[in-house]
C-alpha positions in Angstrom: 34.8 19.6 -8.4 32.7 18.9 -11.5 29.3 20.7 -11.9 27.0 19.5 -14.7 25.1 22.8 -15.1 28.3 24.7 -15.8 28.0 23.4 -19.4 25.2 23.0 -21.8 23.5 19.5 -21.9 20.2 17.8 -21.5 21.0 17.4 -17.8 20.0 21.1 -17.3 16.4 20.1 -18.3 16.5 17.1 -15.9 17.5 19.3 -13.0 14.9 21.9 -14.0 12.2 19.2 -13.8 13.5 18.0 -10.5 13.1 21.5 -9.1 9.6 22.3 -10.6 6.8 21.9 -8.1 4.4 20.8 -10.8 6.7 18.2 -12.4 7.5 16.9 -8.9 3.9 15.6 -8.7 5.0 12.9 -11.2 6.8 10.7 -8.8 8.1 8.2 -11.3 9.5 11.1 -13.5 11.2 12.5 -10.4 12.9 9.2 -9.7 13.8 8.7 -13.4 15.5 12.2 -13.5 17.6 11.3 -10.5 18.5 8.0 -12.1 19.5 9.9 -15.3 21.7 12.3 -13.4 23.4 9.3 -11.8 24.1 7.9 -15.2 25.5 11.1 -16.6 27.6 11.9 -13.5 28.8 8.3 -13.5 29.9 8.6 -17.1 31.8 11.8 -16.3 33.3 10.3 -13.2 34.5 7.2 -15.2 36.9 9.5 -17.1 39.0 9.8 -13.9 39.3 6.1 -13.3 42.1 3.6 -14.2 41.9 1.2 -17.1 44.0 -1.7 -18.4 44.6 -2.8 -22.0 43.4 -6.2 -23.2 43.3 -8.0 -26.5 39.8 -8.7 -27.7 38.7 -10.9 -30.6 36.2 -9.3 -33.0 34.5 -11.4 -35.6 37.2 -10.2 -38.1 40.4 -10.0 -36.1 42.1 -9.2 -32.8 42.3 -5.6 -31.6 43.2 -3.6 -28.6 40.5 -3.0 -26.0 40.2 -1.6 -22.5 38.6 -2.6 -19.2 38.1 -0.9 -15.8 41.0 -1.7 -13.5 39.7 -0.1 -10.3 37.4 -2.1 -7.9 34.3 0.0 -7.3 31.9 0.1 -4.4 28.8 2.3 -4.8 27.2 3.4 -1.6 24.1 5.4 -0.6 22.2 6.5 2.4 18.7 5.0 2.5 16.1 5.8 1.2 16.5 9.1 -0.7 19.7 8.0 -2.5 18.3 4.9 -4.2 17.4 6.5 -7.6 20.7 8.2 -7.9 22.5 5.0 -6.8 20.6 3.0 -9.5 21.8 5.4 -12.2 25.4 4.9 -11.0 24.9 1.1 -11.0 23.7 1.3 -14.6 27.1 2.6 -15.5 29.2 0.5 -13.1 27.2 -2.7 -13.3 29.9 -4.9 -11.8 30.3 -2.7 -8.7 29.7 -3.9 -5.2 27.2 -2.0 -3.1 27.1 -0.4 0.4 23.9 0.8 2.2 23.5 2.8 5.4 20.3 3.5 7.3 19.5 7.1 8.2 16.7 9.3 9.4 16.0 13.0 10.2 15.0 13.6 13.8 12.0 16.0 14.2 13.3 19.5 14.4 16.9 18.5 13.7 19.0 20.3 11.1 20.6 17.2 9.7 19.7 13.5 9.2 21.3 11.2 11.7 23.1 8.0 10.7 21.6 4.8 12.1 24.9 2.9 12.7 22.9 -0.2 13.5 22.2 -0.7 9.8 25.3 -0.9 7.6 25.6 -3.4 4.8 28.9 -3.0 3.1 32.0 -4.9 1.8 35.5 -3.9 2.8 36.6 -0.7 1.0 40.3 -1.4 1.4 42.1 -0.3 -1.7 38.9 0.2 -3.6 37.1 3.2 -5.1 34.1 4.4 -3.1 31.3 6.2 -5.0 28.9 7.6 -2.5 25.5 8.8 -3.8 23.4 11.4 -2.0 20.9 13.4 -4.0 21.1 16.4 -1.6 24.4 17.6 -0.3 23.1 20.1 2.3 25.4 20.6 5.4 27.6 17.6 4.5 27.5 16.3 8.0 25.7 13.1 7.2 28.1 12.3 4.3 31.1 12.7 6.6 29.5 10.4 9.1 28.7 7.9 6.3 32.3 7.9 4.9 33.8 7.4 8.4 31.4 4.6 9.2 32.0 2.8 5.9 35.7 3.0 6.2 35.8 1.2 9.6 36.3 -2.0 7.6 38.9 -0.7 5.3 40.1 2.6 3.9 39.1 3.4 0.3 41.8 4.3 -2.3 39.7 7.3 -3.3 36.2 8.7 -2.5 33.9 10.2 -5.1 30.8 12.1 -3.8 27.9 12.2 -6.3 25.0 14.6 -5.6 22.2 16.0 -7.8 22.0 19.3 -5.8 24.7 20.6 -3.4 25.1 23.8 -1.3 28.3 25.8 -1.2 28.4 25.5 2.7 28.1 21.7 2.4 30.9 21.5 -0.2 33.1 23.6 2.0 32.4 21.3 5.0 33.3 18.2 3.1 36.5 19.7 1.8 37.4 20.6 5.4 36.6 17.3 7.0 37.5 14.8 4.3 40.7 14.2 2.3 41.2 12.2 -0.9 37.7 13.1 -2.3 36.3 14.3 -5.6 32.9 15.9 -6.0 30.5 15.3 -8.9 27.5 17.6 -8.7 24.4 18.2 -10.8 24.2 21.8 -9.7 25.5 24.0 -6.9 23.3 26.3 -4.9 24.4 29.1 -2.7 22.9 28.7 0.7 20.9 26.7 3.4 17.8 27.9 5.2 17.2 27.8 8.9 16.1 24.1 8.6 19.3 23.2 6.7 17.5 22.7 3.4 19.2 23.8 0.3 17.9 27.0 -1.3 16.6 27.1 -4.0 17.1 23.3 -3.9 14.1 21.1 -4.7 12.7 20.0 -1.3 12.9 16.5 0.3 14.2 14.1 -2.3 13.2 11.0 -0.3 9.6 12.2 0.1 9.3 13.3 -3.6 10.7 9.9 -4.7 8.8 7.6 -2.5 6.0 9.5 -0.6 5.9 11.4 2.6 6.9 9.7 5.8 4.4 9.4 8.7 
């Protein structure tokens, strides 16, 4: 498990701004900070992937280069995950994409996966990078992984989240195998409504406006 805030970097400021109730009023800035975290976490994640050597011609001579060997699929649960997804796409620009529809039922502790909306390629033998800004209970992410793998089992699964809870991480590690976690920061608990504490609120509403 990789946690950005366990080391000094500008990412600490981005996460601080995401949490701050005053800065959250700047919706474009909130989305941009999520996108930035996607880029930073994508870069860190890229260190764990496989590469092949290739010969490249510079203007002066041939030299040894490298290119990504793994086939990548970047997935997210609509709509909250879109800014984080975009940050990952900025790093892995040739990746395929997967999208899942989801919603939170009124009074429910966790969002529910809308299995009637899934747009995804086969994951067979590929690397799945699944972006979700808030890893709360982890239940929706487990549902998403299982749903996406109906058309092929991924070679490895990377979960990328801006903010995660310790109970959510424990749930994922219990329910899923062959996964790696890439987190912006890790919080200790969930409240009675299954929101991460201290967390930052509803990432979807803060990014795109409150739902009716």
